[in-house]
HTML snippet that shows the backbone in 3Dmol.js (N, CA, C, O; Angstrom):
<script src="https://3Dmol.org/build/3Dmol-min.js"></script>
<div id="view" style="width:600px;height:400px;position:relative"></div>
<script>
const pdb = `
ATOM      1  N   UNK A   1       0.804  -1.191   0.000  1.00  0.00           N
ATOM      2  CA  UNK A   1       0.000   0.000   0.000  1.00  0.00           C
ATOM      3  C   UNK A   1       0.845   1.253   0.000  1.00  0.00           C
ATOM      4  O   UNK A   1       0.899   1.958  -1.008  1.00  0.00           O
ATOM      5  N   UNK A   2       1.505   1.547   1.102  1.00  0.00           N
ATOM      6  CA  UNK A   2       2.246   2.798   1.232  1.00  0.00           C
ATOM      7  C   UNK A   2       3.448   2.853   0.296  1.00  0.00           C
ATOM      8  O   UNK A   2       3.826   3.934  -0.155  1.00  0.00           O
ATOM      9  N   UNK A   3       4.055   1.704  -0.004  1.00  0.00           N
ATOM     10  CA  UNK A   3       5.213   1.685  -0.887  1.00  0.00           C
ATOM     11  C   UNK A   3       4.861   2.186  -2.286  1.00  0.00           C
ATOM     12  O   UNK A   3       5.718   2.738  -2.976  1.00  0.00           O
ATOM     13  N   UNK A   4       3.633   2.004  -2.703  1.00  0.00           N
ATOM     14  CA  UNK A   4       3.187   2.421  -4.031  1.00  0.00           C
ATOM     15  C   UNK A   4       2.423   3.733  -3.991  1.00  0.00           C
ATOM     16  O   UNK A   4       1.884   4.162  -5.011  1.00  0.00           O
ATOM     17  N   UNK A   5       2.367   4.382  -2.823  1.00  0.00           N
ATOM     18  CA  UNK A   5       1.694   5.668  -2.705  1.00  0.00           C
ATOM     19  C   UNK A   5       0.222   5.579  -2.353  1.00  0.00           C
ATOM     20  O   UNK A   5      -0.489   6.579  -2.446  1.00  0.00           O
ATOM     21  N   UNK A   6      -0.258   4.406  -1.950  1.00  0.00           N
ATOM     22  CA  UNK A   6      -1.647   4.245  -1.568  1.00  0.00           C
ATOM     23  C   UNK A   6      -1.788   4.404  -0.068  1.00  0.00           C
ATOM     24  O   UNK A   6      -0.908   3.990   0.686  1.00  0.00           O
ATOM     25  N   UNK A   7      -2.873   4.993   0.367  1.00  0.00           N
ATOM     26  CA  UNK A   7      -3.214   5.077   1.778  1.00  0.00           C
ATOM     27  C   UNK A   7      -4.451   4.219   1.985  1.00  0.00           C
ATOM     28  O   UNK A   7      -5.439   4.373   1.268  1.00  0.00           O
ATOM     29  N   UNK A   8      -4.407   3.330   2.944  1.00  0.00           N
ATOM     30  CA  UNK A   8      -5.517   2.426   3.227  1.00  0.00           C
ATOM     31  C   UNK A   8      -6.340   2.994   4.369  1.00  0.00           C
ATOM     32  O   UNK A   8      -5.808   3.336   5.425  1.00  0.00           O
ATOM     33  N   UNK A   9      -7.644   3.090   4.146  1.00  0.00           N
ATOM     34  CA  UNK A   9      -8.572   3.557   5.177  1.00  0.00           C
ATOM     35  C   UNK A   9      -9.754   2.602   5.170  1.00  0.00           C
ATOM     36  O   UNK A   9     -10.458   2.488   4.166  1.00  0.00           O
ATOM     37  N   UNK A  10      -9.973   1.922   6.273  1.00  0.00           N
ATOM     38  CA  UNK A  10     -11.063   0.963   6.383  1.00  0.00           C
ATOM     39  C   UNK A  10     -12.177   1.577   7.219  1.00  0.00           C
ATOM     40  O   UNK A  10     -11.937   2.042   8.333  1.00  0.00           O
ATOM     41  N   UNK A  11     -13.405   1.579   6.678  1.00  0.00           N
ATOM     42  CA  UNK A  11     -14.534   2.181   7.391  1.00  0.00           C
ATOM     43  C   UNK A  11     -15.843   1.567   6.917  1.00  0.00           C
ATOM     44  O   UNK A  11     -15.938   1.054   5.802  1.00  0.00           O
ATOM     45  N   UNK A  12     -16.839   1.628   7.776  1.00  0.00           N
ATOM     46  CA  UNK A  12     -18.190   1.203   7.392  1.00  0.00           C
ATOM     47  C   UNK A  12     -18.785   2.294   6.513  1.00  0.00           C
ATOM     48  O   UNK A  12     -18.677   3.480   6.826  1.00  0.00           O
ATOM     49  N   UNK A  13     -19.409   1.892   5.421  1.00  0.00           N
ATOM     50  CA  UNK A  13     -20.015   2.848   4.496  1.00  0.00           C
ATOM     51  C   UNK A  13     -21.517   2.588   4.464  1.00  0.00           C
ATOM     52  O   UNK A  13     -21.952   1.492   4.109  1.00  0.00           O
ATOM     53  N   UNK A  14     -22.309   3.588   4.834  1.00  0.00           N
ATOM     54  CA  UNK A  14     -23.759   3.407   4.778  1.00  0.00           C
ATOM     55  C   UNK A  14     -24.219   3.167   3.334  1.00  0.00           C
ATOM     56  O   UNK A  14     -23.728   3.814   2.408  1.00  0.00           O
ATOM     57  N   UNK A  15     -25.145   2.252   3.150  1.00  0.00           N
ATOM     58  CA  UNK A  15     -25.649   1.941   1.821  1.00  0.00           C
ATOM     59  C   UNK A  15     -26.164   3.185   1.102  1.00  0.00           C
ATOM     60  O   UNK A  15     -26.031   3.290  -0.117  1.00  0.00           O
ATOM     61  N   UNK A  16     -26.738   4.109   1.825  1.00  0.00           N
ATOM     62  CA  UNK A  16     -27.274   5.344   1.232  1.00  0.00           C
ATOM     63  C   UNK A  16     -26.184   6.216   0.607  1.00  0.00           C
ATOM     64  O   UNK A  16     -26.494   7.099  -0.193  1.00  0.00           O
ATOM     65  N   UNK A  17     -24.910   5.987   0.955  1.00  0.00           N
ATOM     66  CA  UNK A  17     -23.800   6.797   0.436  1.00  0.00           C
ATOM     67  C   UNK A  17     -23.014   6.106  -0.674  1.00  0.00           C
ATOM     68  O   UNK A  17     -22.045   6.675  -1.178  1.00  0.00           O
ATOM     69  N   UNK A  18     -23.405   4.898  -1.066  1.00  0.00           N
ATOM     70  CA  UNK A  18     -22.655   4.132  -2.061  1.00  0.00           C
ATOM     71  C   UNK A  18     -22.468   4.901  -3.359  1.00  0.00           C
ATOM     72  O   UNK A  18     -21.400   4.835  -3.969  1.00  0.00           O
ATOM     73  N   UNK A  19     -23.490   5.627  -3.789  1.00  0.00           N
ATOM     74  CA  UNK A  19     -23.390   6.337  -5.072  1.00  0.00           C
ATOM     75  C   UNK A  19     -22.413   7.510  -5.040  1.00  0.00           C
ATOM     76  O   UNK A  19     -22.164   8.124  -6.077  1.00  0.00           O
ATOM     77  N   UNK A  20     -21.858   7.833  -3.881  1.00  0.00           N
ATOM     78  CA  UNK A  20     -20.874   8.911  -3.753  1.00  0.00           C
ATOM     79  C   UNK A  20     -19.443   8.418  -4.012  1.00  0.00           C
ATOM     80  O   UNK A  20     -18.515   9.224  -4.073  1.00  0.00           O
ATOM     81  N   UNK A  21     -19.261   7.103  -4.163  1.00  0.00           N
ATOM     82  CA  UNK A  21     -17.929   6.524  -4.325  1.00  0.00           C
ATOM     83  C   UNK A  21     -17.638   6.198  -5.782  1.00  0.00           C
ATOM     84  O   UNK A  21     -18.544   5.884  -6.553  1.00  0.00           O
ATOM     85  N   UNK A  22     -16.362   6.277  -6.150  1.00  0.00           N
ATOM     86  CA  UNK A  22     -15.935   5.994  -7.521  1.00  0.00           C
ATOM     87  C   UNK A  22     -15.990   4.512  -7.846  1.00  0.00           C
ATOM     88  O   UNK A  22     -16.239   4.139  -8.993  1.00  0.00           O
ATOM     89  N   UNK A  23     -15.762   3.665  -6.857  1.00  0.00           N
ATOM     90  CA  UNK A  23     -15.737   2.225  -7.084  1.00  0.00           C
ATOM     91  C   UNK A  23     -15.608   1.501  -5.767  1.00  0.00           C
ATOM     92  O   UNK A  23     -15.458   2.116  -4.711  1.00  0.00           O
ATOM     93  N   UNK A  24     -15.669   0.166  -5.843  1.00  0.00           N
ATOM     94  CA  UNK A  24     -15.550  -0.661  -4.651  1.00  0.00           C
ATOM     95  C   UNK A  24     -14.940  -2.003  -5.043  1.00  0.00           C
ATOM     96  O   UNK A  24     -14.971  -2.393  -6.210  1.00  0.00           O
ATOM     97  N   UNK A  25     -14.382  -2.709  -4.048  1.00  0.00           N
ATOM     98  CA  UNK A  25     -13.809  -4.025  -4.326  1.00  0.00           C
ATOM     99  C   UNK A  25     -13.809  -4.871  -3.067  1.00  0.00           C
ATOM    100  O   UNK A  25     -13.945  -4.363  -1.954  1.00  0.00           O
ATOM    101  N   UNK A  26     -13.654  -6.162  -3.265  1.00  0.00           N
ATOM    102  CA  UNK A  26     -13.401  -7.097  -2.175  1.00  0.00           C
ATOM    103  C   UNK A  26     -12.037  -7.703  -2.443  1.00  0.00           C
ATOM    104  O   UNK A  26     -11.584  -7.745  -3.586  1.00  0.00           O
ATOM    105  N   UNK A  27     -11.385  -8.172  -1.395  1.00  0.00           N
ATOM    106  CA  UNK A  27     -10.051  -8.720  -1.579  1.00  0.00           C
ATOM    107  C   UNK A  27      -9.793  -9.879  -0.619  1.00  0.00           C
ATOM    108  O   UNK A  27     -10.361  -9.960   0.470  1.00  0.00           O
ATOM    109  N   UNK A  28      -8.925 -10.757  -1.064  1.00  0.00           N
ATOM    110  CA  UNK A  28      -8.403 -11.844  -0.237  1.00  0.00           C
ATOM    111  C   UNK A  28      -7.140 -12.339  -0.937  1.00  0.00           C
ATOM    112  O   UNK A  28      -6.897 -11.995  -2.093  1.00  0.00           O
ATOM    113  N   UNK A  29      -6.348 -13.129  -0.255  1.00  0.00           N
ATOM    114  CA  UNK A  29      -5.124 -13.599  -0.899  1.00  0.00           C
ATOM    115  C   UNK A  29      -5.422 -14.552  -2.042  1.00  0.00           C
ATOM    116  O   UNK A  29      -4.665 -14.601  -3.012  1.00  0.00           O
ATOM    117  N   UNK A  30      -6.503 -15.307  -1.951  1.00  0.00           N
ATOM    118  CA  UNK A  30      -6.817 -16.248  -3.035  1.00  0.00           C
ATOM    119  C   UNK A  30      -7.536 -15.581  -4.209  1.00  0.00           C
ATOM    120  O   UNK A  30      -7.338 -15.972  -5.359  1.00  0.00           O
ATOM    121  N   UNK A  31      -8.364 -14.584  -3.925  1.00  0.00           N
ATOM    122  CA  UNK A  31      -9.120 -13.904  -4.986  1.00  0.00           C
ATOM    123  C   UNK A  31      -8.429 -12.646  -5.489  1.00  0.00           C
ATOM    124  O   UNK A  31      -8.831 -12.066  -6.498  1.00  0.00           O
ATOM    125  N   UNK A  32      -7.386 -12.228  -4.780  1.00  0.00           N
ATOM    126  CA  UNK A  32      -6.702 -10.973  -5.071  1.00  0.00           C
ATOM    127  C   UNK A  32      -7.678  -9.822  -4.868  1.00  0.00           C
ATOM    128  O   UNK A  32      -8.299  -9.732  -3.809  1.00  0.00           O
ATOM    129  N   UNK A  33      -7.831  -8.934  -5.856  1.00  0.00           N
ATOM    130  CA  UNK A  33      -8.754  -7.807  -5.761  1.00  0.00           C
ATOM    131  C   UNK A  33      -9.829  -7.997  -6.818  1.00  0.00           C
ATOM    132  O   UNK A  33      -9.537  -8.109  -8.008  1.00  0.00           O
ATOM    133  N   UNK A  34     -11.078  -8.032  -6.367  1.00  0.00           N
ATOM    134  CA  UNK A  34     -12.205  -8.237  -7.274  1.00  0.00           C
ATOM    135  C   UNK A  34     -13.086  -6.988  -7.238  1.00  0.00           C
ATOM    136  O   UNK A  34     -13.695  -6.694  -6.209  1.00  0.00           O
ATOM    137  N   UNK A  35     -13.159  -6.253  -8.347  1.00  0.00           N
ATOM    138  CA  UNK A  35     -14.014  -5.068  -8.385  1.00  0.00           C
ATOM    139  C   UNK A  35     -15.491  -5.444  -8.227  1.00  0.00           C
ATOM    140  O   UNK A  35     -15.926  -6.497  -8.695  1.00  0.00           O
ATOM    141  N   UNK A  36     -16.239  -4.589  -7.577  1.00  0.00           N
ATOM    142  CA  UNK A  36     -17.687  -4.759  -7.437  1.00  0.00           C
ATOM    143  C   UNK A  36     -18.341  -3.886  -8.499  1.00  0.00           C
ATOM    144  O   UNK A  36     -18.084  -2.684  -8.557  1.00  0.00           O
ATOM    145  N   UNK A  37     -19.167  -4.468  -9.324  1.00  0.00           N
ATOM    146  CA  UNK A  37     -19.795  -3.750 -10.440  1.00  0.00           C
ATOM    147  C   UNK A  37     -21.133  -3.125 -10.069  1.00  0.00           C
ATOM    148  O   UNK A  37     -21.545  -2.137 -10.677  1.00  0.00           O
ATOM    149  N   UNK A  38     -21.826  -3.700  -9.059  1.00  0.00           N
ATOM    150  CA  UNK A  38     -23.139  -3.172  -8.708  1.00  0.00           C
ATOM    151  C   UNK A  38     -23.485  -3.536  -7.273  1.00  0.00           C
ATOM    152  O   UNK A  38     -23.231  -4.652  -6.821  1.00  0.00           O
ATOM    153  N   UNK A  39     -24.069  -2.574  -6.565  1.00  0.00           N
ATOM    154  CA  UNK A  39     -24.602  -2.797  -5.225  1.00  0.00           C
ATOM    155  C   UNK A  39     -26.045  -2.318  -5.268  1.00  0.00           C
ATOM    156  O   UNK A  39     -26.309  -1.127  -5.439  1.00  0.00           O
ATOM    157  N   UNK A  40     -26.971  -3.247  -5.114  1.00  0.00           N
ATOM    158  CA  UNK A  40     -28.392  -2.963  -5.294  1.00  0.00           C
ATOM    159  C   UNK A  40     -28.583  -2.302  -6.664  1.00  0.00           C
ATOM    160  O   UNK A  40     -28.175  -2.876  -7.674  1.00  0.00           O
ATOM    161  N   UNK A  41     -29.182  -1.130  -6.723  1.00  0.00           N
ATOM    162  CA  UNK A  41     -29.444  -0.475  -8.011  1.00  0.00           C
ATOM    163  C   UNK A  41     -28.302   0.441  -8.453  1.00  0.00           C
ATOM    164  O   UNK A  41     -28.383   1.050  -9.520  1.00  0.00           O
ATOM    165  N   UNK A  42     -27.248   0.548  -7.657  1.00  0.00           N
ATOM    166  CA  UNK A  42     -26.141   1.469  -7.956  1.00  0.00           C
ATOM    167  C   UNK A  42     -25.050   0.734  -8.742  1.00  0.00           C
ATOM    168  O   UNK A  42     -24.442  -0.213  -8.242  1.00  0.00           O
ATOM    169  N   UNK A  43     -24.811   1.183  -9.976  1.00  0.00           N
ATOM    170  CA  UNK A  43     -23.731   0.629 -10.790  1.00  0.00           C
ATOM    171  C   UNK A  43     -22.439   1.337 -10.437  1.00  0.00           C
ATOM    172  O   UNK A  43     -22.415   2.552 -10.246  1.00  0.00           O
ATOM    173  N   UNK A  44     -21.357   0.563 -10.351  1.00  0.00           N
ATOM    174  CA  UNK A  44     -20.047   1.119 -10.017  1.00  0.00           C
ATOM    175  C   UNK A  44     -19.083   0.876 -11.170  1.00  0.00           C
ATOM    176  O   UNK A  44     -19.213  -0.104 -11.904  1.00  0.00           O
ATOM    177  N   UNK A  45     -18.138   1.756 -11.320  1.00  0.00           N
ATOM    178  CA  UNK A  45     -17.106   1.649 -12.340  1.00  0.00           C
ATOM    179  C   UNK A  45     -15.848   1.029 -11.732  1.00  0.00           C
ATOM    180  O   UNK A  45     -15.768   0.806 -10.525  1.00  0.00           O
ATOM    181  N   UNK A  46     -14.879   0.760 -12.586  1.00  0.00           N
ATOM    182  CA  UNK A  46     -13.561   0.354 -12.117  1.00  0.00           C
ATOM    183  C   UNK A  46     -12.638   1.536 -12.418  1.00  0.00           C
ATOM    184  O   UNK A  46     -12.087   1.626 -13.515  1.00  0.00           O
ATOM    185  N   UNK A  47     -12.465   2.444 -11.449  1.00  0.00           N
ATOM    186  CA  UNK A  47     -11.640   3.628 -11.698  1.00  0.00           C
ATOM    187  C   UNK A  47     -10.173   3.262 -11.920  1.00  0.00           C
ATOM    188  O   UNK A  47      -9.722   2.200 -11.490  1.00  0.00           O
ATOM    189  N   UNK A  48      -9.443   4.132 -12.584  1.00  0.00           N
ATOM    190  CA  UNK A  48      -8.041   3.861 -12.902  1.00  0.00           C
ATOM    191  C   UNK A  48      -7.210   3.614 -11.643  1.00  0.00           C
ATOM    192  O   UNK A  48      -6.284   2.803 -11.673  1.00  0.00           O
ATOM    193  N   UNK A  49      -7.520   4.289 -10.546  1.00  0.00           N
ATOM    194  CA  UNK A  49      -6.762   4.083  -9.310  1.00  0.00           C
ATOM    195  C   UNK A  49      -6.956   2.657  -8.790  1.00  0.00           C
ATOM    196  O   UNK A  49      -6.037   2.078  -8.210  1.00  0.00           O
ATOM    197  N   UNK A  50      -8.142   2.092  -8.994  1.00  0.00           N
ATOM    198  CA  UNK A  50      -8.387   0.713  -8.591  1.00  0.00           C
ATOM    199  C   UNK A  50      -7.608  -0.245  -9.485  1.00  0.00           C
ATOM    200  O   UNK A  50      -7.079  -1.249  -9.008  1.00  0.00           O
ATOM    201  N   UNK A  51      -7.536   0.057 -10.766  1.00  0.00           N
ATOM    202  CA  UNK A  51      -6.735  -0.767 -11.679  1.00  0.00           C
ATOM    203  C   UNK A  51      -5.254  -0.733 -11.267  1.00  0.00           C
ATOM    204  O   UNK A  51      -4.571  -1.756 -11.317  1.00  0.00           O
ATOM    205  N   UNK A  52      -4.764   0.443 -10.860  1.00  0.00           N
ATOM    206  CA  UNK A  52      -3.382   0.564 -10.384  1.00  0.00           C
ATOM    207  C   UNK A  52      -3.165  -0.276  -9.134  1.00  0.00           C
ATOM    208  O   UNK A  52      -2.142  -0.949  -9.004  1.00  0.00           O
ATOM    209  N   UNK A  53      -4.128  -0.237  -8.209  1.00  0.00           N
ATOM    210  CA  UNK A  53      -4.024  -1.018  -6.983  1.00  0.00           C
ATOM    211  C   UNK A  53      -4.020  -2.509  -7.300  1.00  0.00           C
ATOM    212  O   UNK A  53      -3.263  -3.267  -6.694  1.00  0.00           O
ATOM    213  N   UNK A  54      -4.851  -2.932  -8.238  1.00  0.00           N
ATOM    214  CA  UNK A  54      -4.895  -4.336  -8.639  1.00  0.00           C
ATOM    215  C   UNK A  54      -3.542  -4.775  -9.200  1.00  0.00           C
ATOM    216  O   UNK A  54      -3.055  -5.859  -8.879  1.00  0.00           O
ATOM    217  N   UNK A  55      -2.942  -3.935 -10.033  1.00  0.00           N
ATOM    218  CA  UNK A  55      -1.636  -4.264 -10.609  1.00  0.00           C
ATOM    219  C   UNK A  55      -0.556  -4.301  -9.529  1.00  0.00           C
ATOM    220  O   UNK A  55       0.308  -5.178  -9.544  1.00  0.00           O
ATOM    221  N   UNK A  56      -0.601  -3.356  -8.595  1.00  0.00           N
ATOM    222  CA  UNK A  56       0.391  -3.323  -7.510  1.00  0.00           C
ATOM    223  C   UNK A  56       0.267  -4.564  -6.625  1.00  0.00           C
ATOM    224  O   UNK A  56       1.277  -5.123  -6.198  1.00  0.00           O
ATOM    225  N   UNK A  57      -0.955  -4.993  -6.350  1.00  0.00           N
ATOM    226  CA  UNK A  57      -1.162  -6.183  -5.516  1.00  0.00           C
ATOM    227  C   UNK A  57      -0.693  -7.440  -6.248  1.00  0.00           C
ATOM    228  O   UNK A  57      -0.068  -8.315  -5.649  1.00  0.00           O
ATOM    229  N   UNK A  58      -0.994  -7.527  -7.545  1.00  0.00           N
ATOM    230  CA  UNK A  58      -0.512  -8.661  -8.340  1.00  0.00           C
ATOM    231  C   UNK A  58       1.018  -8.719  -8.324  1.00  0.00           C
ATOM    232  O   UNK A  58       1.601  -9.793  -8.170  1.00  0.00           O
ATOM    233  N   UNK A  59       1.663  -7.560  -8.485  1.00  0.00           N
ATOM    234  CA  UNK A  59       3.129  -7.504  -8.477  1.00  0.00           C
ATOM    235  C   UNK A  59       3.674  -7.912  -7.109  1.00  0.00           C
ATOM    236  O   UNK A  59       4.670  -8.630  -7.026  1.00  0.00           O
ATOM    237  N   UNK A  60       3.023  -7.455  -6.037  1.00  0.00           N
ATOM    238  CA  UNK A  60       3.445  -7.817  -4.687  1.00  0.00           C
ATOM    239  C   UNK A  60       3.378  -9.331  -4.488  1.00  0.00           C
ATOM    240  O   UNK A  60       4.317  -9.939  -3.975  1.00  0.00           O
ATOM    241  N   UNK A  61       2.259  -9.932  -4.899  1.00  0.00           N
ATOM    242  CA  UNK A  61       2.119 -11.378  -4.742  1.00  0.00           C
ATOM    243  C   UNK A  61       3.160 -12.136  -5.552  1.00  0.00           C
ATOM    244  O   UNK A  61       3.676 -13.157  -5.099  1.00  0.00           O
ATOM    245  N   UNK A  62       3.470 -11.644  -6.743  1.00  0.00           N
ATOM    246  CA  UNK A  62       4.478 -12.292  -7.581  1.00  0.00           C
ATOM    247  C   UNK A  62       5.866 -12.169  -6.952  1.00  0.00           C
ATOM    248  O   UNK A  62       6.621 -13.141  -6.911  1.00  0.00           O
ATOM    249  N   UNK A  63       6.199 -10.972  -6.464  1.00  0.00           N
ATOM    250  CA  UNK A  63       7.511 -10.733  -5.865  1.00  0.00           C
ATOM    251  C   UNK A  63       7.685 -11.503  -4.559  1.00  0.00           C
ATOM    252  O   UNK A  63       8.775 -11.998  -4.275  1.00  0.00           O
ATOM    253  N   UNK A  64       6.629 -11.608  -3.769  1.00  0.00           N
ATOM    254  CA  UNK A  64       6.752 -12.259  -2.456  1.00  0.00           C
ATOM    255  C   UNK A  64       6.809 -13.783  -2.560  1.00  0.00           C
ATOM    256  O   UNK A  64       7.281 -14.450  -1.639  1.00  0.00           O
ATOM    257  N   UNK A  65       6.340 -14.324  -3.658  1.00  0.00           N
ATOM    258  CA  UNK A  65       6.319 -15.772  -3.877  1.00  0.00           C
ATOM    259  C   UNK A  65       5.730 -16.533  -2.691  1.00  0.00           C
ATOM    260  O   UNK A  65       6.206 -17.609  -2.326  1.00  0.00           O
ATOM    261  N   UNK A  66       4.682 -15.950  -2.094  1.00  0.00           N
ATOM    262  CA  UNK A  66       3.983 -16.622  -0.989  1.00  0.00           C
ATOM    263  C   UNK A  66       4.609 -16.405   0.373  1.00  0.00           C
ATOM    264  O   UNK A  66       4.096 -16.930   1.361  1.00  0.00           O
ATOM    265  N   UNK A  67       5.705 -15.647   0.470  1.00  0.00           N
ATOM    266  CA  UNK A  67       6.369 -15.391   1.746  1.00  0.00           C
ATOM    267  C   UNK A  67       6.000 -13.969   2.177  1.00  0.00           C
ATOM    268  O   UNK A  67       6.380 -13.001   1.518  1.00  0.00           O
ATOM    269  N   UNK A  68       5.258 -13.846   3.286  1.00  0.00           N
ATOM    270  CA  UNK A  68       4.775 -12.540   3.723  1.00  0.00           C
ATOM    271  C   UNK A  68       5.400 -12.062   5.019  1.00  0.00           C
ATOM    272  O   UNK A  68       4.979 -11.044   5.567  1.00  0.00           O
ATOM    273  N   UNK A  69       6.403 -12.781   5.521  1.00  0.00           N
ATOM    274  CA  UNK A  69       7.007 -12.421   6.796  1.00  0.00           C
ATOM    275  C   UNK A  69       8.475 -12.816   6.799  1.00  0.00           C
ATOM    276  O   UNK A  69       8.871 -13.775   6.135  1.00  0.00           O
ATOM    277  N   UNK A  70       9.279 -12.073   7.549  1.00  0.00           N
ATOM    278  CA  UNK A  70      10.692 -12.413   7.694  1.00  0.00           C
ATOM    279  C   UNK A  70      10.901 -13.497   8.747  1.00  0.00           C
ATOM    280  O   UNK A  70      12.001 -14.035   8.868  1.00  0.00           O
ATOM    281  N   UNK A  71       9.851 -13.825   9.516  1.00  0.00           N
ATOM    282  CA  UNK A  71       9.959 -14.815  10.586  1.00  0.00           C
ATOM    283  C   UNK A  71      10.120 -16.206  10.000  1.00  0.00           C
ATOM    284  O   UNK A  71       9.478 -16.548   9.007  1.00  0.00           O
ATOM    285  N   UNK A  72      10.971 -16.999  10.610  1.00  0.00           N
ATOM    286  CA  UNK A  72      11.197 -18.376  10.156  1.00  0.00           C
ATOM    287  C   UNK A  72      10.597 -19.367  11.115  1.00  0.00           C
ATOM    288  O   UNK A  72      10.691 -20.575  10.894  1.00  0.00           O
TER     289      UNK A  72
END
`;
const viewer = $3Dmol.createViewer("view");
viewer.addModel(pdb, "pdb");
viewer.setStyle({}, {cartoon: {color: "spectrum"}});
viewer.zoomTo();
viewer.render();
</script>
């Protein structure tokens, strides 16, 4: 996140405010980053910043080769 210039902020978002956001995604190590295209009647886009984050996460996973800690 911070190494690529991203700031992570985790917060609850009221459903009534969804249309105020540029995009949304879910993530996990197995699914990586999956953009959300629609929440109820609100259609969401995949903004360029989300595409950049997806590429940065893919690169991180490739570089780390499954090792996420210096602990042995």
